[in-house]
C-alpha positions in Angstrom: -18.1 82.4 -12.8 -21.0 83.7 -10.7 -23.4 81.8 -8.7 -26.6 83.1 -7.0 -27.8 81.3 -3.9 -31.4 82.3 -2.9 -32.3 82.4 0.8 -35.7 83.0 2.3 -36.8 83.3 6.0 -40.1 84.2 7.7 -39.8 86.1 11.0 -42.7 86.2 13.3 -43.1 89.4 15.3 -44.6 89.4 18.8 -46.6 92.5 18.1 -48.7 93.6 15.2 -46.7 94.6 12.1 -48.4 97.2 10.0 -45.6 98.9 8.1 -41.8 98.9 7.8 -40.6 102.4 7.9 -36.9 101.7 7.5 -34.8 98.6 7.0 -31.2 97.7 6.4 -29.2 94.5 5.8 -25.7 93.7 6.9 -23.9 90.4 7.0 -20.9 88.5 8.5 -20.6 85.9 5.8 -17.3 84.3 5.1 -16.1 81.5 2.8 -13.8 78.8 4.2 -12.9 75.8 2.1 -16.2 74.9 0.4 -18.5 76.3 3.2 -20.2 79.8 3.4 -21.3 80.6 6.9 -22.3 83.6 9.0 -25.3 85.8 9.9 -27.6 88.1 8.2 -28.2 91.2 10.4 -31.5 93.0 9.5 -32.5 96.1 11.5 -35.0 99.0 11.1 -38.2 100.5 12.4 -41.8 99.5 12.0 -45.4 100.7 12.9 -47.7 98.6 14.9 -50.8 100.0 13.2 -51.7 102.3 10.4 -52.9 104.9 12.8 -49.8 104.8 15.0 -47.5 107.9 14.8 -44.7 106.1 16.7 -42.3 103.5 15.3 -40.7 100.6 17.0 -37.1 99.5 16.4 -36.2 95.9 15.5 -33.0 93.9 14.8 -32.8 90.3 13.5 -29.9 88.0 13.5 -30.5 85.1 11.0 -27.8 82.4 10.7 -26.8 81.1 7.3 -24.6 78.2 6.2 -24.2 76.3 2.9 -21.7 74.0 1.4 -20.8 74.6 -2.3 -20.6 72.0 -4.9 -17.2 70.2 -4.8 -16.8 70.6 -8.6 -15.9 74.3 -8.0 -12.5 75.7 -7.0 -13.1 78.4 -4.2 -9.7 79.7 -3.4 -10.3 83.0 -5.3 -14.1 83.2 -4.7 -15.8 86.1 -3.0 -19.2 86.4 -1.2 -21.6 89.3 -1.3 -25.3 90.2 -1.2 -26.8 90.5 -4.7 -30.4 91.4 -3.8 -32.7 91.9 -0.8 -36.4 92.2 -0.6 -39.2 91.7 1.9 -42.9 91.7 2.5 -45.4 91.7 5.4 -47.6 88.6 5.8 -50.7 88.3 8.0 -49.8 91.6 9.9 -47.2 89.9 12.1 -44.8 88.1 9.8 -41.8 89.7 8.0 -40.8 87.5 5.0 -37.3 88.3 3.8 -35.6 87.0 0.7 -31.9 87.4 0.2 -29.8 86.5 -2.9 -26.2 85.6 -2.0 -23.7 86.2 -4.7 -20.6 83.9 -5.0 -18.2 85.3 -7.6 -15.0 84.2 -9.1 -15.8 80.5 -8.9 -13.8 78.2 -11.1 -14.7 74.7 -12.2 -12.1 72.1 -11.3 -10.4 70.6 -14.3 -11.5 67.2 -15.4 -9.1 64.4 -14.8 -7.4 63.4 -18.0 -7.4 59.8 -19.0 -3.6 59.8 -19.0 -3.7 60.8 -15.3 -5.7 57.9 -14.3 -4.0 55.0 -12.6 -3.6 52.1 -15.0 -5.7 49.3 -13.6 -5.3 45.9 -15.2 -8.7 44.0 -15.1 -8.6 40.8 -13.1 -10.5 37.9 -14.6 -12.3 36.0 -11.8 -12.8 32.3 -12.6 -15.8 30.9 -10.8 -15.9 27.3 -9.7 -18.5 25.1 -11.3 -21.5 24.2 -9.4 -20.2 20.6 -9.0 -16.9 21.9 -7.6 -18.7 24.1 -5.2 -20.8 21.2 -4.0 -17.7 19.1 -3.5 -16.1 21.9 -1.5 -19.2 22.2 0.6 -19.0 18.5 1.3 -15.4 18.8 2.3 -16.1 21.7 4.7 -19.0 19.8 6.1 -16.8 16.8 6.6 -14.3 18.9 8.5 -16.9 20.0 10.9 -18.4 16.6 11.4 -17.3 13.9 13.8 -15.2 10.9 12.8 -18.3 8.8 12.8 -20.1 11.1 10.4 -17.0 11.2 8.2 -17.0 7.4 7.9 -20.7 7.5 7.0 -20.2 10.1 4.2 -17.2 8.1 2.8 -19.3 5.0 2.9 -22.1 6.7 1.0 -19.6 7.9 -1.7 -17.8 4.6 -2.2 -20.7 2.2 -2.1 -22.9 2.3 -5.3 -24.9 -0.6 -6.7 -22.2 -3.3 -6.5 -21.8 -6.6 -4.6 -19.8 -6.0 -1.4 -18.9 -8.0 1.6 -21.1 -7.5 4.7 -19.2 -5.7 7.4 -22.0 -4.8 9.7 -22.8 -7.6 12.2 -26.5 -6.6 12.5 -26.9 -6.5 8.7 -25.0 -9.8 8.4 -27.3 -11.5 10.9 -30.3 -10.1 9.0 -29.1 -11.5 5.7 -28.3 -14.9 7.2 -31.7 -15.1 8.8 -33.4 -14.3 5.5 -31.4 -16.9 3.5 -31.9 -19.6 6.2 -35.6 -19.2 5.8 -35.5 -18.8 2.1 -38.1 -20.7 0.0 -36.0 -20.6 -3.2 -35.7 -24.1 -4.8 -32.3 -25.7 -5.3 -32.2 -24.7 -9.0 -31.9 -21.1 -8.2 -29.1 -19.2 -6.4 -29.2 -15.6 -5.1 -26.7 -12.8 -4.9 -27.5 -9.4 -3.4 -26.5 -5.8 -3.5 -26.4 -3.4 -0.6 -28.1 -0.1 -1.5 -27.7 2.9 0.8 -30.6 5.4 0.6 -29.4 8.9 -0.3 -31.1 12.2 -0.9 -33.5 12.1 -3.7 -34.0 8.3 -3.6 -37.6 7.0 -3.4 -39.0 3.5 -3.1 -40.4 3.8 -6.6 -37.1 4.9 -8.1 -35.2 2.1 -6.3 -37.7 -0.5 -7.6 -37.5 0.8 -11.1 -33.7 0.9 -11.0 -33.4 -2.7 -10.0 -36.5 -4.0 -11.8 -37.8 -5.4 -8.6 -41.3 -5.4 -6.9 -42.2 -4.0 -3.5 -43.2 -7.5 -2.4 -39.7 -8.9 -3.2 -38.1 -6.0 -1.3 -40.3 -6.6 1.7 -39.0 -10.2 2.0 -35.5 -8.8 2.8 -36.2 -5.3 4.3 -38.5 -3.4 6.6 -40.0 -0.7 4.3 -42.3 0.9 6.9 -39.9 3.7 8.0 -37.1 4.3 5.5 -34.6 7.1 6.2 -31.5 8.6 4.6 -28.5 6.3 5.3 -30.6 3.1 5.7 -29.3 0.0 3.9 -31.5 -2.0 1.6 -30.8 -5.6 0.6 -31.5 -5.9 -3.2 -31.7 -9.6 -4.2 -30.6 -10.9 -7.6 -31.8 -14.4 -8.5 -30.2 -16.6 -11.2 -31.2 -20.0 -12.5 -28.5 -22.6 -12.7 -27.6 -24.0 -16.1 
């Protein structure tokens, strides 16, 4: 297989360039592995002007390097010059064009399917979003302090049920509320402790427990609610 590699170079002369009276091209190109490198050596004579009877010698060394496509086998390949031509541009530029011939190239054989390594596909099972969230909570718990762990566990375990009061401040608050309660003797009250979590709003809490804001305000300070705050949710029952 043959492959032609075109090369072009514009050489600016320091003097006027009217005519090339003689020119020759030699090269020191060599092929190593997949790379062709070397020099083009262009020499000859030229006239400075049309009226000049004398000629001036010149010699140009132009470096060349190119890497061949890796799909070719180059062990038996040879490098030569296939064509060479030139022209004078603007009376001081010698534009040279050189076609480099690479012969005896061979395409590397394609890899047969049987030669490929048998790779067994691996099925990756992704955790569900819920599992990922649970893992994130675990990692976060590991990084948190013991006090934060207790708060997270308390948020997980307590949900809308009657529980004993374990916080002294909350207990004092509840006792104070019931000691000043205006409920008559025919009504008794139980209460739930609700911990505010992400996504909870005052409206959603009132709707969930079917309670008004005024009733909640009797037992809670609703002016500055934050995540983790505890709300007292009263439940009133008439005696039979």
